[in-house]
C-alpha positions as CSV (number, residue, x, y, z in Angstrom):
1,M,4.4,4.3,26.1
2,Y,6.6,7.4,26.1
3,L,10.0,7.3,24.4
4,K,12.6,10.0,24.1
5,L,14.4,9.3,20.8
6,G,17.2,11.8,20.8
7,Y,15.4,15.2,20.8
8,R,12.1,13.7,19.6
9,E,9.4,12.8,22.0
10,T,7.4,9.8,20.9
11,I,4.2,8.3,22.1
12,V,3.4,4.7,21.2
13,V,-0.3,3.7,21.3
14,S,-0.9,0.0,21.4
15,S,-4.5,-0.5,22.5
16,P,-7.8,-0.1,20.5
17,E,-9.3,2.2,23.2
18,L,-6.4,4.7,23.0
19,A,-6.2,4.4,19.2
20,K,-9.8,5.5,19.1
21,T,-9.1,8.4,21.4
22,V,-6.1,9.5,19.3
23,L,-7.6,9.0,15.8
24,Q,-11.2,9.9,16.6
25,K,-11.7,12.1,19.7
26,Y,-8.6,14.2,19.2
27,D,-8.3,13.6,15.5
28,Q,-8.1,17.3,14.7
29,T,-5.3,18.1,17.1
30,L,-3.3,15.0,16.5
31,S,-3.7,14.6,12.7
32,S,-0.5,16.5,11.6
33,R,2.5,14.6,10.4
34,T,6.1,14.3,11.5
35,V,8.0,14.8,8.2
36,P,11.3,12.8,8.0
37,V,14.4,14.7,7.2
38,T,14.7,12.6,4.0
39,L,11.4,14.0,2.7
40,E,12.4,17.5,3.7
41,S,15.6,17.2,1.7
42,V,13.5,16.6,-1.5
43,K,10.7,19.0,-0.5
44,H,8.2,16.2,-0.8
45,G,6.8,16.5,2.7
46,K,5.7,20.0,1.9
47,F,3.5,18.9,-1.1
48,S,2.7,15.3,-0.3
49,V,-1.0,14.6,0.7
50,A,0.3,12.0,3.1
51,F,2.6,14.4,5.0
52,M,1.4,18.0,4.6
53,P,-0.6,19.6,7.4
54,V,-4.4,19.3,7.5
55,D,-5.3,22.7,6.0
56,N,-7.3,24.1,3.1
57,Q,-4.5,23.0,0.6
58,W,-4.7,19.4,2.0
59,R,-8.5,19.4,1.8
60,K,-8.3,20.5,-1.8
61,L,-5.8,17.8,-2.8
62,R,-7.8,15.1,-1.0
63,R,-11.0,16.2,-2.7
64,I,-9.3,16.1,-6.1
65,L,-7.9,12.6,-5.4
66,K,-11.2,11.3,-4.3
67,E,-13.1,12.8,-7.3
68,Q,-10.6,12.0,-10.0
69,M,-9.1,8.7,-8.7
70,F,-11.0,6.9,-5.9
71,S,-14.7,7.7,-6.4
72,L,-17.0,4.8,-7.2
73,Q,-17.6,6.2,-10.7
74,R,-13.8,6.5,-11.4
75,L,-13.1,3.1,-10.0
76,D,-15.8,1.5,-12.2
77,A,-14.5,3.4,-15.2
78,S,-11.0,2.1,-14.8
79,Q,-12.0,-1.5,-14.1
80,S,-11.1,-2.6,-17.7
81,I,-7.5,-1.5,-17.1
82,R,-7.2,-3.7,-14.1
83,E,-8.9,-6.6,-15.9
84,E,-6.4,-6.4,-18.7
85,N,-3.4,-6.4,-16.4
86,L,-4.8,-9.4,-14.4
87,H,-5.2,-11.3,-17.7
88,K,-1.5,-10.5,-18.4
89,L,-0.6,-11.9,-15.0
90,Y,-2.6,-15.0,-15.7
91,E,-0.8,-15.5,-19.1
92,Y,2.6,-15.1,-17.4
93,V,1.8,-17.6,-14.6
94,N,0.4,-20.0,-17.2
95,Q,3.6,-19.7,-19.3
96,C,5.6,-20.5,-16.2
97,R,3.4,-23.5,-15.6
98,V,4.0,-24.8,-19.1
99,N,7.8,-24.3,-18.8
100,G,7.9,-25.7,-15.2
101,H,9.4,-22.4,-13.9
102,A,8.9,-21.0,-10.4
103,V,7.1,-17.7,-10.1
104,D,8.6,-15.0,-7.8
105,I,5.2,-13.9,-6.4
106,A,6.5,-10.4,-5.3
107,E,8.1,-9.7,-8.7
108,A,5.0,-10.9,-10.7
109,T,2.5,-9.0,-8.6
110,F,4.7,-5.9,-8.5
111,T,4.8,-5.8,-12.3
112,T,1.0,-6.2,-12.4
113,S,0.6,-3.5,-9.8
114,L,3.0,-1.2,-11.5
115,N,1.3,-1.5,-14.9
116,T,-2.1,-1.1,-13.3
117,I,-1.2,2.2,-11.7
118,S,0.8,3.5,-14.7
119,S,-2.0,2.6,-17.1
120,T,-4.6,4.3,-14.8
121,L,-2.4,7.4,-14.5
122,F,-0.8,7.7,-17.9
123,S,-2.4,5.0,-20.2
124,V,1.1,3.4,-20.5
125,D,2.5,0.1,-19.1
126,F,5.8,0.7,-17.4
127,A,7.0,-2.9,-17.3
128,D,6.9,-6.3,-19.0
129,F,7.1,-9.7,-17.3
130,N,9.9,-10.8,-19.6
131,S,12.1,-7.7,-19.4
132,D,14.3,-6.0,-16.8
133,S,12.4,-2.7,-16.8
134,S,10.1,-3.7,-13.9
135,H,13.1,-4.8,-11.9
136,E,14.8,-1.4,-12.6
137,F,11.8,0.6,-11.6
138,K,11.1,-1.6,-8.6
139,D,14.7,-1.0,-7.4
140,V,14.1,2.8,-7.6
141,V,10.8,2.5,-5.7
142,W,12.2,0.1,-3.2
143,N,15.2,2.3,-2.6
144,V,12.9,5.4,-2.1
145,M,10.9,3.4,0.4
146,K,14.0,2.2,2.1
147,C,15.4,5.7,2.4
148,I,12.1,7.0,3.9
149,G,11.8,4.1,6.3
150,S,15.5,3.8,7.4
151,P,16.2,5.1,11.0
152,N,17.9,8.4,10.4
153,L,20.0,9.9,13.2
154,A,19.2,13.4,11.7
155,D,15.5,12.9,12.7
156,Y,16.5,12.6,16.3
157,F,19.4,15.0,16.5
158,P,18.6,18.1,14.4
159,V,22.2,19.3,14.4
160,L,23.1,16.3,12.1
161,K,20.5,17.3,9.4
162,Y,23.2,19.2,7.4
163,V,25.9,16.6,8.0
164,D,23.8,13.6,6.9
165,P,26.2,11.1,8.6
166,Q,24.5,8.0,7.1
167,G,24.2,9.5,3.6
168,I,20.4,8.8,3.7
169,S,19.4,12.3,2.4
170,R,22.0,12.0,-0.4
171,R,20.6,8.7,-1.5
172,T,17.0,10.0,-1.2
173,K,17.8,12.9,-3.5
174,F,19.4,10.5,-6.1
175,Y,16.4,8.1,-6.2
176,F,13.8,10.8,-6.0
177,G,15.6,12.6,-8.9
178,K,15.1,9.5,-11.0
179,L,11.4,9.4,-10.2
180,Y,11.0,13.1,-10.9
181,A,12.7,12.7,-14.2
182,I,10.3,10.0,-15.3
183,L,7.3,11.9,-14.2
184,D,8.4,15.2,-15.7
185,G,9.1,13.5,-19.1
186,I,5.6,12.1,-19.2
187,I,4.0,15.4,-18.2
188,D,6.0,17.3,-20.9
189,Q,5.1,14.8,-23.6
190,R,1.4,14.9,-22.7
191,L,1.4,18.7,-22.7
192,K,2.9,18.7,-26.2
193,S,0.3,16.3,-27.5
194,K,-2.7,17.7,-25.6
195,G,-5.5,18.6,-28.0
196,T,-4.3,16.2,-30.7
197,L,-4.4,13.0,-28.7
198,E,-7.1,12.8,-26.1
199,K,-6.6,10.4,-23.2
200,N,-9.1,9.3,-20.5
201,D,-6.7,8.9,-17.6
202,L,-5.8,10.6,-14.4
203,L,-3.0,12.7,-15.9
204,E,-5.4,14.2,-18.4
205,A,-7.9,15.1,-15.7
206,L,-5.2,16.7,-13.6
207,L,-3.8,18.7,-16.5
208,D,-7.3,19.9,-17.3
209,L,-7.4,21.4,-13.8
210,Y,-3.9,22.8,-14.3
211,Q,-4.8,24.5,-17.6
212,K,-8.0,26.2,-16.4
213,P,-8.1,30.0,-16.6
214,E,-7.8,29.9,-12.8
215,P,-5.8,26.8,-12.3
216,E,-6.9,24.4,-9.4
217,L,-3.5,22.7,-9.5
218,S,0.1,23.6,-10.1
219,R,2.4,21.5,-12.1
220,N,4.5,20.9,-9.0
221,E,1.3,19.7,-7.1
222,I,0.6,17.3,-10.0
223,R,4.1,15.8,-9.8
224,H,4.0,15.2,-6.1
225,M,0.4,13.8,-6.3
226,L,1.5,11.3,-8.9
227,L,4.5,10.4,-6.8
228,D,2.3,9.8,-3.8
229,L,0.1,7.4,-5.9
230,F,3.1,5.4,-7.1
231,L,4.7,5.0,-3.7
232,G,1.3,4.3,-2.0
233,S,0.2,1.6,-4.5
234,T,3.0,-0.2,-6.2
235,D,4.6,-1.4,-2.9
236,T,1.6,-2.3,-0.7
237,V,-0.6,-4.5,-2.8
238,P,2.2,-7.0,-3.9
239,S,3.3,-7.3,-0.3
240,T,-0.3,-8.2,0.8
241,V,-0.7,-10.7,-2.0
242,E,2.7,-12.3,-1.3
243,W,1.9,-12.8,2.4
244,A,-1.5,-14.3,1.4
245,M,0.1,-16.8,-1.0
246,A,2.7,-17.7,1.7
247,E,0.0,-18.4,4.2
248,F,-2.0,-20.5,1.7
249,L,1.1,-22.6,0.8
250,R,1.6,-23.2,4.5
251,N,-2.1,-24.0,5.0
252,P,-3.2,-26.0,1.9
253,K,-6.7,-26.7,3.3
254,K,-7.3,-23.0,3.6
255,M,-6.3,-22.6,-0.1
256,S,-8.6,-25.4,-1.1
257,K,-11.5,-23.8,0.7
258,A,-10.9,-20.5,-1.1
259,K,-10.5,-22.3,-4.5
260,S,-13.8,-24.2,-3.9
261,E,-15.6,-21.0,-3.1
262,L,-14.3,-19.4,-6.3
263,S,-15.4,-22.4,-8.4
264,D,-18.9,-22.2,-6.9
265,V,-19.3,-18.5,-7.6
266,I,-17.5,-18.0,-11.0
267,G,-17.3,-21.5,-12.4
268,E,-14.3,-23.7,-12.8
269,H,-12.8,-21.7,-15.7
270,G,-14.5,-18.4,-15.1
271,V,-12.8,-15.0,-14.8
272,I,-13.3,-13.1,-11.6
273,Q,-14.9,-9.7,-11.8
274,E,-14.7,-7.0,-9.1
275,S,-18.5,-7.3,-8.7
276,D,-17.9,-10.9,-7.6
277,I,-16.0,-9.9,-4.4
278,S,-19.2,-9.4,-2.4
279,K,-20.2,-13.0,-3.2
280,L,-16.9,-14.4,-1.8
281,P,-17.1,-14.2,2.0
282,Y,-14.3,-16.7,2.6
283,L,-11.9,-14.8,0.2
284,Q,-12.8,-11.6,2.0
285,A,-12.1,-13.3,5.3
286,V,-8.7,-14.4,4.0
287,V,-7.7,-10.8,3.0
288,K,-8.8,-9.5,6.3
289,E,-6.8,-12.1,8.2
290,I,-3.7,-11.1,6.1
291,H,-4.2,-7.5,7.0
292,R,-4.5,-8.5,10.6
293,L,-1.5,-10.9,10.7
294,H,0.8,-9.0,8.3
295,P,-0.3,-5.3,8.2
296,V,1.6,-3.4,5.5
297,A,1.8,-0.4,7.8
298,P,2.2,-1.9,11.3
299,L,2.7,1.6,12.9
300,L,0.6,3.5,10.4
301,V,2.1,6.8,9.2
302,P,3.3,8.8,12.3
303,H,1.0,11.5,13.6
304,K,2.1,14.7,15.3
305,A,0.5,16.7,18.1
306,E,-0.3,20.3,17.2
307,A,-0.9,21.2,20.8
308,D,-0.6,19.7,24.3
309,V,-3.4,17.1,24.8
310,E,-4.3,15.3,28.0
311,I,-5.2,11.6,27.6
312,N,-5.9,9.3,30.5
313,G,-4.2,11.7,32.9
314,Y,-1.0,12.0,30.8
315,I,0.1,15.0,28.7
316,I,1.0,14.3,25.1
317,P,3.2,17.3,24.4
318,K,3.0,19.6,21.4
319,N,5.2,18.3,18.5
320,A,5.4,14.8,19.9
321,Q,5.4,12.0,17.3
322,I,2.5,9.5,17.8
323,L,2.8,5.9,16.6
324,V,-0.3,3.8,16.5
325,N,0.9,0.2,16.9
326,T,-1.7,-1.7,14.9
327,W,0.6,-4.7,14.8
328,A,0.3,-5.0,18.6
329,S,-3.5,-4.7,18.6
330,S,-3.7,-7.3,15.8
331,R,-1.8,-9.8,17.9
332,D,-3.4,-9.1,21.3
333,S,-4.5,-12.4,22.8
334,N,-7.2,-10.5,24.8
335,I,-8.8,-9.6,21.5
336,W,-8.0,-12.4,19.2
337,S,-7.9,-16.2,19.9
338,S,-4.6,-17.8,18.7
339,P,-3.4,-14.4,17.5
340,D,-0.3,-15.7,15.7
341,S,-2.2,-18.3,13.7
342,F,-3.6,-17.9,10.2
343,K,-7.4,-18.4,10.8
344,P,-9.6,-16.6,8.2
345,E,-12.6,-18.3,9.8
346,R,-12.4,-15.8,12.6
347,F,-13.7,-13.1,10.2
348,L,-16.7,-15.2,9.2
349,A,-17.8,-15.3,12.8
350,C,-17.5,-11.5,13.4
351,K,-18.3,-8.4,11.5
352,F,-15.0,-6.6,11.8
353,D,-14.1,-4.5,8.8
354,Y,-11.2,-2.2,7.9
355,N,-13.3,0.9,7.3
356,G,-11.7,2.7,10.2
357,Q,-14.6,2.2,12.7
358,D,-13.4,-1.0,14.4
359,F,-10.4,0.1,16.3
360,K,-9.3,-3.4,17.1
361,F,-8.6,-3.7,13.3
362,I,-7.5,-0.6,11.5
363,P,-4.8,-1.6,8.9
364,F,-5.7,1.4,6.8
365,G,-5.9,3.8,9.7
366,S,-8.9,5.9,10.7
367,G,-10.1,9.5,10.8
368,R,-9.2,12.2,8.4
369,R,-5.7,10.7,7.7
370,M,-7.1,7.3,6.8
371,C,-5.7,5.8,3.6
372,P,-7.5,7.4,0.6
373,G,-6.8,4.4,-1.6
374,L,-8.7,1.9,0.5
375,A,-11.5,1.3,-2.0
376,L,-9.0,0.6,-4.8
377,A,-6.8,-1.6,-2.6
378,H,-9.9,-3.6,-1.6
379,R,-10.6,-4.4,-5.2
380,V,-7.1,-5.1,-6.5
381,V,-6.0,-7.4,-3.6
382,H,-9.0,-9.6,-3.9
383,V,-9.0,-10.1,-7.7
384,M,-5.2,-10.4,-7.9
385,L,-5.2,-13.1,-5.2
386,A,-8.2,-14.9,-6.9
387,T,-6.4,-14.8,-10.2
388,L,-3.4,-16.6,-8.8
389,I,-5.3,-19.4,-7.1
390,H,-8.4,-20.0,-9.2
391,N,-7.0,-21.8,-12.2
392,F,-3.7,-23.0,-10.8
393,D,-2.5,-25.3,-8.0
394,W,0.9,-24.5,-6.5
395,R,3.8,-26.4,-5.2
396,L,7.0,-25.3,-3.5
397,E,10.4,-25.8,-5.1
398,E,12.0,-29.2,-4.6
399,G,13.1,-30.0,-1.1
400,L,11.1,-27.3,0.6
401,K,8.2,-28.3,2.9
402,P,5.3,-25.9,3.7
403,E,6.3,-25.6,7.3
404,E,9.8,-24.5,6.2
405,I,8.7,-21.4,4.4
406,D,10.6,-18.5,5.9
407,M,8.0,-16.0,7.3
408,S,10.5,-13.5,8.7
409,E,9.6,-9.9,8.2
410,K,11.5,-6.9,6.8
411,F,10.3,-3.4,7.7
412,T,10.9,-0.1,6.0
413,T,7.8,2.0,5.7
414,T,5.8,-1.1,5.0
415,L,6.1,-4.7,6.2
416,H,7.6,-7.1,3.7
417,K,8.4,-10.7,3.6
418,A,12.2,-10.9,4.2
419,I,12.7,-13.9,1.9
420,P,10.9,-13.7,-1.4
421,L,8.3,-16.4,-2.0
422,K,8.8,-18.6,-5.0
423,A,6.4,-21.3,-6.0
424,I,5.7,-23.4,-9.1
425,P,2.2,-23.3,-10.7
426,I,0.8,-26.6,-11.8
427,K,-2.4,-27.5,-13.7
428,F,-5.6,-27.1,-11.8
């Protein structure tokens, strides 16, 4: 589909066959990014791994990210951090059970996700379940995501870039400024203590590269890399887990099946380990079904053509924005039976995976621009969801029936549940 959005030519790809052509056959030519005016205004698009052009600088940063954050060795080494934060989530939910309080699933999982990433990056928890700090930080992150994802007239009519009629660039500068201040304060403190207090976290590894006789990273690159990691992880995992819990509460038999599998594998009162995920095929099927039904990035991150490309007899013009509509492919009745229904069993009967090779199902993208945090997200989503359902049963607040749960969606850069899910944990 060809759209002319103001001065911007946009191509929307909504079939697996054409997605494969765009993301695999013409990956090199079509792998650049359209940088929103909002990110240009804070110079993040120029330094962000997610938005910068595919060049030697991008390859260097992707390599560093993989080696220092997402390699199997690094993920295994940081597992204890994730386990500790999952235990805190369990303790919080259990306290809510004792007090008879409802749990705001998005808030609770956001706090866990935020602390997991901040501990991995800085060896510091940024939030507490019983304080307002996580709410404040979530507001900053959410407003950044909202600014990036909001339709901006300046993106489609360049003459408006300097006018900023909707005030989006001004708000972006304000919220990015808050995030930059937090990150700069942490970096300054670590540089002062470096050599006297050794840390085994990502910041330490990045500063080692920064302080080499011939530095591999600049301080500015470190700041933008840390910002990418925060924005890419704190928002997406909680959204996926919240959708899963909502579908479970609407489909109690599916939750019972997942709970039974967990009991068989790790015992009635056991603690799930990341190594257990491979032994839980039904839980894996549930997570895949959530990624299909509620993809956090329904249009992926927009690509941009570096040159004219002919596909199926049509010319995709240079500089055109390309949107890969995974939401449409995931709900195509020619591919999926009962596409609007929550049916994890479909993934027990097929071998679809989200590794970027099955173009009918690419929630993390494909090709060189595929999400670099896939391996971490795979681990965290499974164990966080398992932690919530293994030792607790759940009921909705009084007067609300499962079929009445509001499943409407809210889209910024990611797909959220419009009405937050609240549920009361009860004894298993």
